[in-house]
C-alpha atoms as an extended CHARMM CRD file, in Angstrom:
* protein
*
        62  EXT
         1         1  MET       CA              1.0380000000        2.1650000000      -32.0730000000  PROA      1               0.0000000000
         2         2  SER       CA             -0.6910000000        2.8870000000      -35.3650000000  PROA      2               0.0000000000
         3         3  THR       CA             -0.6050000000        0.5710000000      -38.3450000000  PROA      3               0.0000000000
         4         4  ILE       CA              1.7250000000        2.8060000000      -40.3520000000  PROA      4               0.0000000000
         5         5  GLU       CA              4.1650000000        3.1240000000      -37.4530000000  PROA      5               0.0000000000
         6         6  ASN       CA              4.1410000000       -0.6430000000      -37.0450000000  PROA      6               0.0000000000
         7         7  ALA       CA              4.8150000000       -1.2050000000      -40.7570000000  PROA      7               0.0000000000
         8         8  ASN       CA              7.6990000000        1.2890000000      -40.7300000000  PROA      8               0.0000000000
         9         9  ASP       CA              9.3480000000       -0.1640000000      -37.6330000000  PROA      9               0.0000000000
        10        10  GLU       CA             12.9640000000       -0.9260000000      -38.4340000000  PROA      10              0.0000000000
        11        11  ARG       CA             12.8920000000       -4.2380000000      -36.5300000000  PROA      11              0.0000000000
        12        12  HSD       CA             10.9460000000       -5.7570000000      -39.4160000000  PROA      12              0.0000000000
        13        13  TYR       CA             13.4850000000       -4.6940000000      -41.9980000000  PROA      13              0.0000000000
        14        14  ILE       CA             16.4090000000       -5.8760000000      -39.9070000000  PROA      14              0.0000000000
        15        15  LEU       CA             14.6780000000       -9.2640000000      -39.6960000000  PROA      15              0.0000000000
        16        16  ILE       CA             14.1770000000       -9.3790000000      -43.4730000000  PROA      16              0.0000000000
        17        17  THR       CA             17.8170000000       -8.3760000000      -44.0540000000  PROA      17              0.0000000000
        18        18  ALA       CA             18.9290000000      -11.2000000000      -41.7530000000  PROA      18              0.0000000000
        19        19  ALA       CA             16.7060000000      -13.5930000000      -43.7210000000  PROA      19              0.0000000000
        20        20  ILE       CA             18.3820000000      -12.5140000000      -46.9630000000  PROA      20              0.0000000000
        21        21  PHE       CA             21.8250000000      -13.2370000000      -45.5000000000  PROA      21              0.0000000000
        22        22  ILE       CA             20.6530000000      -16.6300000000      -44.2320000000  PROA      22              0.0000000000
        23        23  GLY       CA             19.2790000000      -17.4510000000      -47.6990000000  PROA      23              0.0000000000
        24        24  LEU       CA             22.4770000000      -16.3620000000      -49.4270000000  PROA      24              0.0000000000
        25        25  THR       CA             24.4680000000      -18.5350000000      -47.0470000000  PROA      25              0.0000000000
        26        26  GLY       CA             22.3230000000      -21.4850000000      -48.0840000000  PROA      26              0.0000000000
        27        27  VAL       CA             22.9580000000      -20.7410000000      -51.7500000000  PROA      27              0.0000000000
        28        28  TYR       CA             26.7230000000      -20.5460000000      -51.1980000000  PROA      28              0.0000000000
        29        29  ILE       CA             26.7020000000      -23.8280000000      -49.2620000000  PROA      29              0.0000000000
        30        30  ARG       CA             24.9250000000      -25.4560000000      -52.2110000000  PROA      30              0.0000000000
        31        31  PHE       CA             27.9170000000      -24.7310000000      -54.4580000000  PROA      31              0.0000000000
        32        32  LEU       CA             30.5780000000      -26.0530000000      -52.0690000000  PROA      32              0.0000000000
        33        33  GLY       CA             30.6520000000      -29.4970000000      -53.6190000000  PROA      33              0.0000000000
        34        34  ASP       CA             28.7390000000      -32.5370000000      -54.7840000000  PROA      34              0.0000000000
        35        35  ALA       CA             28.5300000000      -34.2480000000      -51.4270000000  PROA      35              0.0000000000
        36        36  PRO       CA             24.9240000000      -35.0760000000      -50.4790000000  PROA      36              0.0000000000
        37        37  TYR       CA             25.2930000000      -33.6340000000      -47.0030000000  PROA      37              0.0000000000
        38        38  TYR       CA             26.0850000000      -30.2090000000      -48.5090000000  PROA      38              0.0000000000
        39        39  ASN       CA             22.7120000000      -30.3290000000      -50.2360000000  PROA      39              0.0000000000
        40        40  TRP       CA             20.9450000000      -31.2770000000      -47.0040000000  PROA      40              0.0000000000
        41        41  ILE       CA             22.6250000000      -28.4710000000      -45.0890000000  PROA      41              0.0000000000
        42        42  ALA       CA             21.9290000000      -25.9830000000      -47.8880000000  PROA      42              0.0000000000
        43        43  ASN       CA             18.2610000000      -26.9600000000      -48.0840000000  PROA      43              0.0000000000
        44        44  THR       CA             17.8920000000      -26.6500000000      -44.3200000000  PROA      44              0.0000000000
        45        45  VAL       CA             19.5140000000      -23.2110000000      -44.2740000000  PROA      45              0.0000000000
        46        46  LEU       CA             17.3710000000      -22.0510000000      -47.2090000000  PROA      46              0.0000000000
        47        47  ILE       CA             14.1890000000      -23.2380000000      -45.4980000000  PROA      47              0.0000000000
        48        48  ALA       CA             15.2370000000      -21.4130000000      -42.3290000000  PROA      48              0.0000000000
        49        49  GLY       CA             15.8410000000      -18.2450000000      -44.3740000000  PROA      49              0.0000000000
        50        50  VAL       CA             12.4150000000      -18.5000000000      -45.9910000000  PROA      50              0.0000000000
        51        51  ALA       CA             10.7770000000      -19.0260000000      -42.5970000000  PROA      51              0.0000000000
        52        52  VAL       CA             12.4930000000      -15.9520000000      -41.1430000000  PROA      52              0.0000000000
        53        53  ALA       CA             11.5760000000      -13.8680000000      -44.2040000000  PROA      53              0.0000000000
        54        54  LEU       CA              7.9290000000      -14.9260000000      -44.0150000000  PROA      54              0.0000000000
        55        55  LYS       CA              7.8730000000      -14.0880000000      -40.3120000000  PROA      55              0.0000000000
        56        56  GLY       CA              9.1710000000      -10.6030000000      -41.1280000000  PROA      56              0.0000000000
        57        57  VAL       CA              6.6990000000      -10.0530000000      -43.9600000000  PROA      57              0.0000000000
        58        58  PHE       CA              3.7160000000      -11.2470000000      -41.9570000000  PROA      58              0.0000000000
        59        59  SER       CA              4.7340000000       -9.0750000000      -39.0160000000  PROA      59              0.0000000000
        60        60  ILE       CA              4.7090000000       -6.0610000000      -41.3560000000  PROA      60              0.0000000000
        61        61  LEU       CA              1.2720000000       -7.0150000000      -42.6880000000  PROA      61              0.0000000000
        62        62  LYS       CA             -0.0790000000       -7.5350000000      -39.1890000000  PROA      62              0.0000000000
């Protein structure tokens, strides 16, 4: 598989789209209330979204 074909593979973009939805879920959880555990859950979900997005970006660059 050539480099251009690898970069245009739709699996990468599906992964990045999933990361965006995970990140948005973390943002929405942040605004649920003032309870400290909402902030912990939101931060964890946001970090997971960033990790998935970075995995998708680095797989495109690879």
